[in-house]
C-alpha positions in Angstrom: -9.7 -11.9 13.4 -9.6 -9.3 10.6 -8.1 -6.0 11.5 -5.6 -7.5 14.3 -1.9 -7.9 13.5 -0.7 -11.2 12.4 2.4 -12.9 13.5 3.3 -14.0 10.0 2.6 -10.9 8.1 5.5 -9.0 6.5 3.7 -5.7 6.7 2.3 -6.2 10.2 6.1 -6.7 11.2 7.1 -3.6 9.3 4.5 -1.4 11.0 5.8 -3.0 14.4 9.2 -2.0 13.6 10.4 -5.6 13.5 11.5 -5.2 10.0 13.1 -2.1 8.5 11.7 0.0 5.9 12.1 3.5 4.4 9.2 5.4 5.8 7.4 7.9 3.7 4.5 8.9 5.8 2.7 7.8 8.9 -1.1 8.5 10.2 -3.0 7.0 12.9 -4.5 4.6 10.4 -1.9 4.2 7.6 1.6 3.5 7.0 3.6 4.3 3.8 7.0 3.0 2.6 9.1 2.7 -0.3 9.0 -0.7 -2.2 12.1 -2.6 -1.8 11.8 -3.7 -5.6 10.4 -0.4 -7.2 8.9 -0.9 -10.6 8.9 2.9 -11.5 11.2 5.8 -10.1 8.6 6.4 -7.3 6.9 3.3 -6.1 5.6 3.6 -2.4 3.3 1.3 -0.6 0.5 2.5 1.4 -1.0 0.0 3.9 -3.6 0.2 6.8 -2.3 -0.5 10.1 -5.1 -2.9 10.7 -4.7 -6.3 8.9 -6.8 -7.2 6.1 -6.1 -9.6 3.6 -6.6 -7.6 0.5 -8.3 -4.5 -0.7 -11.9 -6.1 -1.1 -11.8 -7.5 2.3 -10.6 -4.0 3.8 -13.3 -2.2 1.9 -16.0 -4.6 3.1 -14.9 -4.3 6.7 -13.9 -0.9 7.0 -14.7 1.6 4.3 -13.7 4.4 6.1 -10.0 3.1 6.5 -9.9 2.0 2.8 -10.6 5.9 2.0 -7.8 6.6 4.3 -5.4 4.4 2.2 -6.8 6.1 -1.1 -6.5 9.6 0.6 -2.8 8.9 1.8 -1.9 7.6 -1.9 -3.0 11.0 -3.2 -0.9 12.8 -0.4 2.2 10.8 -1.2 1.7 11.6 -5.1 1.7 15.4 -4.3 4.7 15.1 -1.9 6.6 13.2 -4.5 5.4 16.0 -7.0 4.0 13.4 -9.4 1.8 15.1 -12.2 0.2 12.0 -13.0 0.5 8.3 -11.2 -1.2 5.0 -10.7 -2.6 3.6 -7.6 -2.8 -0.3 -7.9 -4.3 -2.9 -5.5 -3.3 -6.5 -6.5 -5.9 -8.7 -5.3 -4.9 -12.7 -4.9 -1.8 -14.6 -5.9 -3.0 -14.7 -9.7 -3.0 -10.8 -9.9 0.5 -10.7 -8.4 -0.4 -10.0 -4.7 2.6 -11.7 -2.7 1.9 -10.1 0.6 -1.7 -11.0 1.9 -2.1 -7.6 3.8 -4.1 -5.0 1.8 -1.8 -2.4 0.3 -1.8 0.2 -2.5 1.1 0.8 -4.8 1.6 4.4 -5.7 3.7 4.5 -9.0 5.0 7.3 -11.0 7.7 9.3 -12.3 7.7 7.8 -15.8 5.2 7.1 -18.5 3.0 4.2 -17.5 1.7 2.3 -20.2 -1.8 0.8 -20.5 -2.6 -2.2 -20.3 -0.1 -2.9 -17.8 1.9 -6.2 -17.8 
C-alpha cells in the first residue's frame, strides 16, 4: 500500500535506522540526508517518511506531504547558506531515478548549468 514502509526500499531502511546516513534535518513528515554520491558541493536528499514511488505519486496521494518536502528543501538551502540552488525530482528510471521512493535532490554550492546532463 502506498505510504507504508517497504522492506526492500533503501530509503525506508535509512529512515528506520537500518542503514546509516549523514542526517541533515528531520521533521515529523520528512527526513533529509547527504547524498552518498554528491553531484555538487551541497547535495542533500529530502524524502517523505511515507513511502511513495515517485514525486507524481506523492503529490497525487498526499499533496500536503509533497509541500512538506518542498518546504524542507528550502529550509535546507537556507541552513546551507545557498544563495541559489536547484531542487530536482527524477521520476522513472529513464530520468535517472534509482531509488523508487519519492525524493528531492537539493543541489548547490557551484554554478548549475541549464540544461542539465
